[in-house]
C-alpha positions in Angstrom: -1.2 -0.7 -23.9 1.3 -4.1 -23.6 1.3 -5.6 -20.7 4.7 -5.1 -19.7 4.3 -1.0 -20.2 0.9 -1.6 -18.3 3.2 -3.3 -15.4 5.8 -0.4 -15.4 3.0 1.8 -14.9 1.8 0.0 -12.4 5.5 0.4 -10.8 5.4 3.6 -10.7 2.0 4.7 -9.5 2.6 2.7 -6.5 6.1 4.2 -5.9 5.0 7.9 -6.7 1.7 8.0 -5.2 0.0 10.2 -7.9 -3.4 10.4 -7.1 -6.8 7.9 -6.9 -9.5 7.3 -8.8 -13.0 6.3 -8.2 -13.5 2.3 -8.3 -16.8 0.0 -8.2 -16.7 -1.3 -4.5 -19.4 -3.9 -4.7 -16.7 -6.6 -7.0 -14.3 -8.3 -5.6 -15.6 -12.0 -6.1 -13.5 -13.8 -7.8 -9.2 -13.3 -9.7 -10.8 -12.2 -12.5 -12.5 -8.9 -10.8 -10.0 -8.2 -8.4 -7.9 -7.8 -11.5 -10.0 -5.0 -13.1 -10.3 -3.6 -9.7 -6.5 -3.2 -9.1 -5.8 -1.6 -13.1 -8.5 0.5 -12.7 -7.2 1.8 -9.3 -3.5 1.5 -11.2 -4.3 3.8 -14.5 -6.6 6.3 -12.8 -3.9 7.2 -10.6 -1.3 7.4 -13.6 0.1 11.1 -14.2 -1.3 12.4 -17.4 1.1 15.0 -19.2 4.3 16.8 -17.9 4.4 18.6 -14.2 6.6 21.3 -13.1 8.9 20.4 -10.6 7.7 17.2 -9.3 10.4 14.6 -7.9 11.1 11.7 -9.9 10.3 8.9 -7.5 12.9 7.1 -9.1 15.4 9.3 -8.7 14.8 9.3 -4.8 14.7 6.1 -4.7 17.7 5.1 -6.6 20.0 7.7 -3.8 18.4 6.8 -1.1 19.6 3.3 -1.7 23.0 4.8 -2.4 22.9 6.5 0.8 21.7 3.6 3.3 22.5 0.0 3.3 19.5 -0.6 5.7 15.7 -2.1 4.5 13.8 1.0 2.7 9.9 1.8 1.1 9.2 4.4 -0.8 6.0 6.7 0.7 3.5 8.5 -0.5 0.3 9.9 1.4 -2.4 10.6 -1.4 -4.4 13.6 0.2 -0.9 15.6 0.3 1.0 13.9 -3.0 4.0 14.2 -0.5 6.6 11.2 -1.0 9.1 10.4 1.1 12.1 7.5 1.8 10.6 5.3 4.8 13.9 3.5 6.8 13.5 0.4 8.7 14.0 1.6 13.0 13.1 -1.0 14.7 11.6 -4.6 14.8 9.4 -6.7 17.3 7.2 -9.6 16.7 7.1 -9.4 13.3 6.1 -5.4 13.6 8.4 -3.3 11.9 8.9 0.5 12.2 9.3 3.0 9.0 11.0 6.2 10.3 10.7 8.9 7.4 13.6 12.2 8.1 10.7 14.5 9.2 9.6 11.8 12.2 6.1 10.5 10.3 5.9 6.6 11.2 4.4 3.5 9.2 4.0 0.3 11.1 3.9 -2.8 8.6 3.0 -6.7 9.8 3.8 -9.1 6.7 3.6 -6.1 4.6 0.2 -4.8 5.4 -0.2 -1.2 7.4 -0.5 -1.9 11.1 -0.6 1.5 12.4 0.8 5.0 11.9 2.4 8.0 13.7 3.2 11.6 13.1 0.8 12.3 10.2 -2.5 13.4 11.9 -5.4 11.3 12.5 -3.0 8.2 12.7 -4.1 5.0 12.7 -3.6 3.8 16.1 -3.5 0.1 16.1 -4.9 -2.6 14.9 -5.8 -6.5 14.1 -5.0 -7.8 10.5 -3.4 -11.1 11.4 -6.0 -12.5 9.2 -5.6 -10.2 6.0 -2.0 -11.2 6.4 -2.2 -14.5 5.5 -4.3 -13.7 2.5 -2.4 -11.3 1.1 1.1 -13.4 1.7 -0.8 -17.0 0.8 -2.4 -14.5 -2.6 -5.7 -16.4 -1.4 -9.6 -15.5 -2.6 -11.2 -15.6 0.7 -13.0 -14.0 3.1 -11.4 -12.3 6.5 -12.1 -10.2 9.5 -10.1 -7.0 10.6 -10.0 -4.5 13.2 -8.6 -0.9 12.8 -8.8 1.8 15.6 -8.2 5.0 15.9 -9.1 8.1 19.0 -11.8 10.0 19.5 -12.2 13.1 20.8 -11.4 11.6 24.4 -8.4 10.2 23.2 -9.5 6.7 23.8 -9.0 4.2 21.1 -12.3 3.4 19.4 -12.5 0.3 17.1 -13.9 0.3 13.4 -14.2 -3.7 12.8 -14.7 -4.4 9.0 -15.0 -7.5 7.1 -13.3 -8.0 3.8 -12.6 -9.8 0.6 -9.5 -10.6 -1.4 -9.0 -12.0 -4.9 -5.8 -12.1 -6.9 -4.8 -11.7 -10.8 -2.3 -13.3 -12.6 0.8 -12.7 -11.7 3.1 -9.4 -13.2 6.7 -7.8 -13.6 7.5 -4.7 -13.3 10.9 -2.3 -13.2 11.5 0.5 -11.0 14.6 2.6 -9.8 17.1 -0.1 -11.6 15.4 -3.2 -9.9 12.8 -6.1 -11.6 10.0 -7.3 -9.7 7.6 -9.8 -10.0 4.4 -10.8 -8.3 0.5 -11.9 -7.9 -1.8 -8.9 -7.3 -3.8 -9.2 -4.5 -6.5 -7.1 -4.3 -8.6 -6.2 -1.1 -12.3 -4.3 -0.4 -13.2 -4.0 3.2 -16.6 -2.9 4.6 -18.0 -2.1 8.2 -19.9 0.6 10.0 -20.8 2.6 7.3 -16.7 3.0 5.6 -15.6 0.8 2.4 -12.2 0.9 0.9 -9.8 -1.1 -1.3 -6.6 -2.1 -0.8 -3.8 -3.6 -3.5 -0.9 -5.3 -2.9 1.8 -6.7 -5.3 3.2 -9.6 -3.2 6.3 -12.2 -4.5 6.4 -15.6 -4.8 7.9 -16.2 -1.1 5.0 -13.9 0.0 6.8 -10.9 0.4 4.7 -7.5 -0.1 6.8 -5.7 -3.5 4.2 -2.9 -3.3 0.8 -1.6 -2.5 -1.9 1.2 -1.8 -3.4 0.7 1.4 -6.0 2.8 3.4 -4.9 4.4 7.0 -8.3 5.7 7.6 -11.1 8.6 6.6 -9.3 11.7 7.1 -5.9 10.4 6.0 -7.6 8.3 3.1 -4.8 6.2 1.3 -0.7 5.9 1.3 1.1 4.0 -1.4 4.5 1.7 -0.8 6.8 0.8 -2.9 9.3 -1.8 -1.3 13.4 -1.2 -2.2 15.3 -3.5 0.3 13.9 -5.6 2.6 
């Protein structure tokens, strides 16, 4: 498979959220290992063979772009294999709130997932400032973050995590009639018996173009393809 073809498949995967594969969660020390981590995720998510009645994410994206002039992103939840366009509904202090037609919400900060609403078992709040800097700066480093979820009494409980980041060679891909170019950034986080691997494609200006990010232990991963910032 050529690099161009692989990049095109990566774009489709990130937008459609067609599935996930297992990854080696013990290796994220160098840019080369980060490259392997990201490509393994993408290859495992590529749809194999025809699927009946599966909506084409590129068609969904084009129709949304034609109908809505504002910022948009295509979001897929892997556990349900549901894909929807989310439109920007508010911005405050760098926090951007995106809503789907069904009323589900995704909150991002600098392209990094900061919270969700309406999915059930949501990520209620977070402290991901250090991770944002590493992702936008496309740096290999170590950072600490905190994710917060509701317990059985309705109180937010923190999940502190230590994360390692790594980068790979820049790549380009086409999606829904648009061309994207950026640097892959892979992130591995661990803490209190949990571990997960996020992946991002970040432009030279530090804009997250596409990503696969962990919401929590029950919701798993969502994938995001930016359509219009």
